[in-house]
Structures are given as structure tokens and as C-alpha cells.
PyMOL Python script that loads the backbone (N, CA, C, O; Angstrom):
from pymol import cmd

cmd.read_pdbstr("""\
ATOM      1  N   UNK A   1     -53.107  14.394 -20.237  1.00  0.00           N
ATOM      2  CA  UNK A   1     -53.083  12.995 -20.598  1.00  0.00           C
ATOM      3  C   UNK A   1     -54.500  12.485 -20.810  1.00  0.00           C
ATOM      4  O   UNK A   1     -55.484  13.147 -20.479  1.00  0.00           O
ATOM      5  N   UNK A   2     -54.567  11.302 -21.364  1.00  0.00           N
ATOM      6  CA  UNK A   2     -55.877  10.743 -21.683  1.00  0.00           C
ATOM      7  C   UNK A   2     -56.278   9.716 -20.651  1.00  0.00           C
ATOM      8  O   UNK A   2     -55.447   9.242 -19.877  1.00  0.00           O
ATOM      9  N   UNK A   3     -57.534   9.378 -20.638  1.00  0.00           N
ATOM     10  CA  UNK A   3     -58.041   8.364 -19.725  1.00  0.00           C
ATOM     11  C   UNK A   3     -58.785   8.980 -18.560  1.00  0.00           C
ATOM     12  O   UNK A   3     -58.645  10.168 -18.269  1.00  0.00           O
ATOM     13  N   UNK A   4     -59.587   8.146 -17.892  1.00  0.00           N
ATOM     14  CA  UNK A   4     -60.408   8.628 -16.788  1.00  0.00           C
ATOM     15  C   UNK A   4     -59.882   8.208 -15.423  1.00  0.00           C
ATOM     16  O   UNK A   4     -60.430   8.637 -14.408  1.00  0.00           O
ATOM     17  N   UNK A   5     -58.851   7.396 -15.364  1.00  0.00           N
ATOM     18  CA  UNK A   5     -58.345   6.955 -14.067  1.00  0.00           C
ATOM     19  C   UNK A   5     -57.614   8.094 -13.354  1.00  0.00           C
ATOM     20  O   UNK A   5     -57.244   9.092 -13.972  1.00  0.00           O
ATOM     21  N   UNK A   6     -57.413   7.932 -12.060  1.00  0.00           N
ATOM     22  CA  UNK A   6     -56.785   8.973 -11.240  1.00  0.00           C
ATOM     23  C   UNK A   6     -55.385   9.328 -11.733  1.00  0.00           C
ATOM     24  O   UNK A   6     -55.029  10.505 -11.779  1.00  0.00           O
ATOM     25  N   UNK A   7     -54.591   8.330 -12.100  1.00  0.00           N
ATOM     26  CA  UNK A   7     -53.206   8.564 -12.512  1.00  0.00           C
ATOM     27  C   UNK A   7     -53.081   9.009 -13.969  1.00  0.00           C
ATOM     28  O   UNK A   7     -51.969   9.250 -14.438  1.00  0.00           O
ATOM     29  N   UNK A   8     -54.188   9.124 -14.691  1.00  0.00           N
ATOM     30  CA  UNK A   8     -54.142   9.554 -16.086  1.00  0.00           C
ATOM     31  C   UNK A   8     -54.182  11.072 -16.215  1.00  0.00           C
ATOM     32  O   UNK A   8     -53.980  11.602 -17.308  1.00  0.00           O
ATOM     33  N   UNK A   9     -54.438  11.772 -15.126  1.00  0.00           N
ATOM     34  CA  UNK A   9     -54.569  13.230 -15.189  1.00  0.00           C
ATOM     35  C   UNK A   9     -53.259  13.917 -14.829  1.00  0.00           C
ATOM     36  O   UNK A   9     -52.513  13.421 -13.985  1.00  0.00           O
ATOM     37  N   UNK A  10     -52.974  15.043 -15.455  1.00  0.00           N
ATOM     38  CA  UNK A  10     -51.814  15.836 -15.028  1.00  0.00           C
ATOM     39  C   UNK A  10     -52.084  16.445 -13.654  1.00  0.00           C
ATOM     40  O   UNK A  10     -53.239  16.610 -13.262  1.00  0.00           O
ATOM     41  N   UNK A  11     -51.039  16.772 -12.937  1.00  0.00           N
ATOM     42  CA  UNK A  11     -51.178  17.340 -11.603  1.00  0.00           C
ATOM     43  C   UNK A  11     -50.468  18.677 -11.533  1.00  0.00           C
ATOM     44  O   UNK A  11     -49.446  18.890 -12.185  1.00  0.00           O
ATOM     45  N   UNK A  12     -51.019  19.566 -10.743  1.00  0.00           N
ATOM     46  CA  UNK A  12     -50.378  20.844 -10.468  1.00  0.00           C
ATOM     47  C   UNK A  12     -50.409  21.039  -8.952  1.00  0.00           C
ATOM     48  O   UNK A  12     -51.445  20.855  -8.313  1.00  0.00           O
ATOM     49  N   UNK A  13     -49.266  21.410  -8.389  1.00  0.00           N
ATOM     50  CA  UNK A  13     -49.151  21.609  -6.945  1.00  0.00           C
ATOM     51  C   UNK A  13     -48.548  22.979  -6.674  1.00  0.00           C
ATOM     52  O   UNK A  13     -47.580  23.386  -7.316  1.00  0.00           O
ATOM     53  N   UNK A  14     -49.128  23.671  -5.727  1.00  0.00           N
ATOM     54  CA  UNK A  14     -48.588  24.938  -5.253  1.00  0.00           C
ATOM     55  C   UNK A  14     -48.008  24.695  -3.872  1.00  0.00           C
ATOM     56  O   UNK A  14     -48.579  23.945  -3.080  1.00  0.00           O
ATOM     57  N   UNK A  15     -46.876  25.323  -3.579  1.00  0.00           N
ATOM     58  CA  UNK A  15     -46.280  25.115  -2.264  1.00  0.00           C
ATOM     59  C   UNK A  15     -45.678  26.412  -1.750  1.00  0.00           C
ATOM     60  O   UNK A  15     -45.321  27.305  -2.518  1.00  0.00           O
ATOM     61  N   UNK A  16     -45.577  26.490  -0.432  1.00  0.00           N
ATOM     62  CA  UNK A  16     -44.923  27.615   0.233  1.00  0.00           C
ATOM     63  C   UNK A  16     -44.220  27.073   1.468  1.00  0.00           C
ATOM     64  O   UNK A  16     -44.742  26.194   2.154  1.00  0.00           O
ATOM     65  N   UNK A  17     -43.038  27.599   1.745  1.00  0.00           N
ATOM     66  CA  UNK A  17     -42.247  27.176   2.890  1.00  0.00           C
ATOM     67  C   UNK A  17     -41.737  28.403   3.620  1.00  0.00           C
ATOM     68  O   UNK A  17     -41.198  29.322   3.004  1.00  0.00           O
ATOM     69  N   UNK A  18     -41.906  28.416   4.931  1.00  0.00           N
ATOM     70  CA  UNK A  18     -41.376  29.490   5.763  1.00  0.00           C
ATOM     71  C   UNK A  18     -40.202  28.925   6.556  1.00  0.00           C
ATOM     72  O   UNK A  18     -40.340  27.901   7.225  1.00  0.00           O
ATOM     73  N   UNK A  19     -39.050  29.585   6.483  1.00  0.00           N
ATOM     74  CA  UNK A  19     -37.848  29.143   7.189  1.00  0.00           C
ATOM     75  C   UNK A  19     -37.380  30.244   8.128  1.00  0.00           C
ATOM     76  O   UNK A  19     -37.295  31.410   7.739  1.00  0.00           O
ATOM     77  N   UNK A  20     -37.076  29.868   9.367  1.00  0.00           N
ATOM     78  CA  UNK A  20     -36.524  30.807  10.332  1.00  0.00           C
ATOM     79  C   UNK A  20     -35.253  30.199  10.884  1.00  0.00           C
ATOM     80  O   UNK A  20     -35.258  29.070  11.374  1.00  0.00           O
ATOM     81  N   UNK A  21     -34.163  30.945  10.805  1.00  0.00           N
ATOM     82  CA  UNK A  21     -32.862  30.468  11.250  1.00  0.00           C
ATOM     83  C   UNK A  21     -32.617  30.933  12.679  1.00  0.00           C
ATOM     84  O   UNK A  21     -32.658  32.129  12.965  1.00  0.00           O
ATOM     85  N   UNK A  22     -32.366  29.996  13.560  1.00  0.00           N
ATOM     86  CA  UNK A  22     -32.130  30.320  14.963  1.00  0.00           C
ATOM     87  C   UNK A  22     -30.652  30.401  15.315  1.00  0.00           C
ATOM     88  O   UNK A  22     -30.318  30.658  16.471  1.00  0.00           O
ATOM     89  N   UNK A  23     -29.762  30.191  14.360  1.00  0.00           N
ATOM     90  CA  UNK A  23     -28.331  30.157  14.645  1.00  0.00           C
ATOM     91  C   UNK A  23     -27.621  31.463  14.334  1.00  0.00           C
ATOM     92  O   UNK A  23     -26.394  31.516  14.415  1.00  0.00           O
ATOM     93  N   UNK A  24     -28.336  32.508  13.985  1.00  0.00           N
ATOM     94  CA  UNK A  24     -27.713  33.793  13.724  1.00  0.00           C
ATOM     95  C   UNK A  24     -27.291  34.015  12.287  1.00  0.00           C
ATOM     96  O   UNK A  24     -26.899  35.128  11.935  1.00  0.00           O
ATOM     97  N   UNK A  25     -27.357  32.993  11.441  1.00  0.00           N
ATOM     98  CA  UNK A  25     -27.065  33.187  10.018  1.00  0.00           C
ATOM     99  C   UNK A  25     -28.248  33.907   9.378  1.00  0.00           C
ATOM    100  O   UNK A  25     -29.379  33.800   9.853  1.00  0.00           O
ATOM    101  N   UNK A  26     -27.983  34.635   8.308  1.00  0.00           N
ATOM    102  CA  UNK A  26     -29.084  35.349   7.663  1.00  0.00           C
ATOM    103  C   UNK A  26     -29.247  34.891   6.226  1.00  0.00           C
ATOM    104  O   UNK A  26     -28.311  34.373   5.618  1.00  0.00           O
ATOM    105  N   UNK A  27     -30.436  35.084   5.691  1.00  0.00           N
ATOM    106  CA  UNK A  27     -30.755  34.693   4.322  1.00  0.00           C
ATOM    107  C   UNK A  27     -30.569  35.836   3.336  1.00  0.00           C
ATOM    108  O   UNK A  27     -30.440  35.593   2.136  1.00  0.00           O
ATOM    109  N   UNK A  28     -30.552  37.079   3.812  1.00  0.00           N
ATOM    110  CA  UNK A  28     -30.592  38.239   2.923  1.00  0.00           C
ATOM    111  C   UNK A  28     -29.513  39.252   3.303  1.00  0.00           C
ATOM    112  O   UNK A  28     -29.835  40.364   3.722  1.00  0.00           O
ATOM    113  N   UNK A  29     -28.250  38.887   3.164  1.00  0.00           N
ATOM    114  CA  UNK A  29     -27.124  39.793   3.440  1.00  0.00           C
ATOM    115  C   UNK A  29     -27.225  40.463   4.805  1.00  0.00           C
ATOM    116  O   UNK A  29     -27.125  41.684   4.920  1.00  0.00           O
ATOM    117  N   UNK A  30     -27.424  39.648   5.836  1.00  0.00           N
ATOM    118  CA  UNK A  30     -27.497  40.119   7.226  1.00  0.00           C
ATOM    119  C   UNK A  30     -28.677  41.042   7.498  1.00  0.00           C
ATOM    120  O   UNK A  30     -28.644  41.801   8.467  1.00  0.00           O
ATOM    121  N   UNK A  31     -29.707  41.001   6.677  1.00  0.00           N
ATOM    122  CA  UNK A  31     -30.891  41.835   6.896  1.00  0.00           C
ATOM    123  C   UNK A  31     -32.024  41.066   7.559  1.00  0.00           C
ATOM    124  O   UNK A  31     -32.840  41.655   8.268  1.00  0.00           O
ATOM    125  N   UNK A  32     -32.082  39.757   7.338  1.00  0.00           N
ATOM    126  CA  UNK A  32     -33.218  38.987   7.826  1.00  0.00           C
ATOM    127  C   UNK A  32     -32.768  37.578   8.186  1.00  0.00           C
ATOM    128  O   UNK A  32     -31.917  37.003   7.507  1.00  0.00           O
ATOM    129  N   UNK A  33     -33.335  37.023   9.253  1.00  0.00           N
ATOM    130  CA  UNK A  33     -33.008  35.645   9.610  1.00  0.00           C
ATOM    131  C   UNK A  33     -34.169  34.697   9.305  1.00  0.00           C
ATOM    132  O   UNK A  33     -34.228  33.591   9.841  1.00  0.00           O
ATOM    133  N   UNK A  34     -35.098  35.136   8.434  1.00  0.00           N
ATOM    134  CA  UNK A  34     -36.165  34.258   7.971  1.00  0.00           C
ATOM    135  C   UNK A  34     -36.435  34.517   6.488  1.00  0.00           C
ATOM    136  O   UNK A  34     -36.052  35.550   5.940  1.00  0.00           O
ATOM    137  N   UNK A  35     -37.101  33.557   5.859  1.00  0.00           N
ATOM    138  CA  UNK A  35     -37.405  33.687   4.432  1.00  0.00           C
ATOM    139  C   UNK A  35     -38.640  32.863   4.093  1.00  0.00           C
ATOM    140  O   UNK A  35     -38.992  31.931   4.815  1.00  0.00           O
ATOM    141  N   UNK A  36     -39.287  33.208   3.004  1.00  0.00           N
ATOM    142  CA  UNK A  36     -40.423  32.455   2.475  1.00  0.00           C
ATOM    143  C   UNK A  36     -40.094  32.057   1.041  1.00  0.00           C
ATOM    144  O   UNK A  36     -39.747  32.902   0.215  1.00  0.00           O
ATOM    145  N   UNK A  37     -40.205  30.774   0.756  1.00  0.00           N
ATOM    146  CA  UNK A  37     -40.019  30.252  -0.599  1.00  0.00           C
ATOM    147  C   UNK A  37     -41.362  29.722  -1.087  1.00  0.00           C
ATOM    148  O   UNK A  37     -42.107  29.109  -0.322  1.00  0.00           O
ATOM    149  N   UNK A  38     -41.668  29.957  -2.358  1.00  0.00           N
ATOM    150  CA  UNK A  38     -42.921  29.459  -2.910  1.00  0.00           C
ATOM    151  C   UNK A  38     -42.710  29.067  -4.364  1.00  0.00           C
ATOM    152  O   UNK A  38     -41.762  29.514  -5.008  1.00  0.00           O
ATOM    153  N   UNK A  39     -43.606  28.228  -4.872  1.00  0.00           N
ATOM    154  CA  UNK A  39     -43.464  27.802  -6.255  1.00  0.00           C
ATOM    155  C   UNK A  39     -44.607  26.914  -6.698  1.00  0.00           C
ATOM    156  O   UNK A  39     -45.588  26.712  -5.983  1.00  0.00           O
ATOM    157  N   UNK A  40     -44.446  26.387  -7.908  1.00  0.00           N
ATOM    158  CA  UNK A  40     -45.444  25.530  -8.544  1.00  0.00           C
ATOM    159  C   UNK A  40     -44.728  24.321  -9.119  1.00  0.00           C
ATOM    160  O   UNK A  40     -43.649  24.449  -9.699  1.00  0.00           O
ATOM    161  N   UNK A  41     -45.323  23.152  -8.961  1.00  0.00           N
ATOM    162  CA  UNK A  41     -44.800  21.926  -9.560  1.00  0.00           C
ATOM    163  C   UNK A  41     -45.886  21.349 -10.453  1.00  0.00           C
ATOM    164  O   UNK A  41     -47.042  21.239 -10.045  1.00  0.00           O
ATOM    165  N   UNK A  42     -45.513  20.980 -11.673  1.00  0.00           N
ATOM    166  CA  UNK A  42     -46.466  20.414 -12.632  1.00  0.00           C
ATOM    167  C   UNK A  42     -45.943  19.061 -13.096  1.00  0.00           C
ATOM    168  O   UNK A  42     -44.770  18.919 -13.439  1.00  0.00           O
ATOM    169  N   UNK A  43     -46.834  18.066 -13.103  1.00  0.00           N
ATOM    170  CA  UNK A  43     -46.485  16.736 -13.598  1.00  0.00           C
ATOM    171  C   UNK A  43     -47.464  16.347 -14.694  1.00  0.00           C
ATOM    172  O   UNK A  43     -48.668  16.572 -14.572  1.00  0.00           O
ATOM    173  N   UNK A  44     -46.940  15.763 -15.762  1.00  0.00           N
ATOM    174  CA  UNK A  44     -47.779  15.258 -16.850  1.00  0.00           C
ATOM    175  C   UNK A  44     -47.132  13.996 -17.407  1.00  0.00           C
ATOM    176  O   UNK A  44     -45.908  13.868 -17.402  1.00  0.00           O
ATOM    177  N   UNK A  45     -47.944  13.075 -17.881  1.00  0.00           N
ATOM    178  CA  UNK A  45     -47.444  11.818 -18.444  1.00  0.00           C
ATOM    179  C   UNK A  45     -47.906  11.691 -19.878  1.00  0.00           C
ATOM    180  O   UNK A  45     -49.003  12.123 -20.231  1.00  0.00           O
ATOM    181  N   UNK A  46     -47.060  11.093 -20.706  1.00  0.00           N
ATOM    182  CA  UNK A  46     -47.417  10.832 -22.100  1.00  0.00           C
ATOM    183  C   UNK A  46     -47.365   9.360 -22.371  1.00  0.00           C
ATOM    184  O   UNK A  46     -47.634   8.928 -23.492  1.00  0.00           O
TER     185      UNK A  46
END
""", "prot")
cmd.dss("prot")
cmd.show_as("cartoon", "prot")
cmd.util.cbc("prot")
cmd.orient("prot")
């Protein structure tokens, strides 16, 4: 985007989340009771 103000710029965010299940359910076909999710979020305005 154009302009010099803070809100005129596009943003990119990286994130990671670690989840551990204490109730005995598993995330990976009964192989693991924890998981890590990660990704990227991009925002731009026109």
C-alpha cells in the first residue's frame, strides 16, 4: 500500500502454537497427544 503512516503498510505475521491434550485424546491417530501448528498471515489494504 501507499503512504508513510503506520496503517498504510502491509503486515506479515508468523505464528506457532503448541497444543498438549491432557484428556487422553490424540491428534495423530492415537500416536501423539501433542501437536504443533504454524503458519503465516498477510494483510494488505487497497
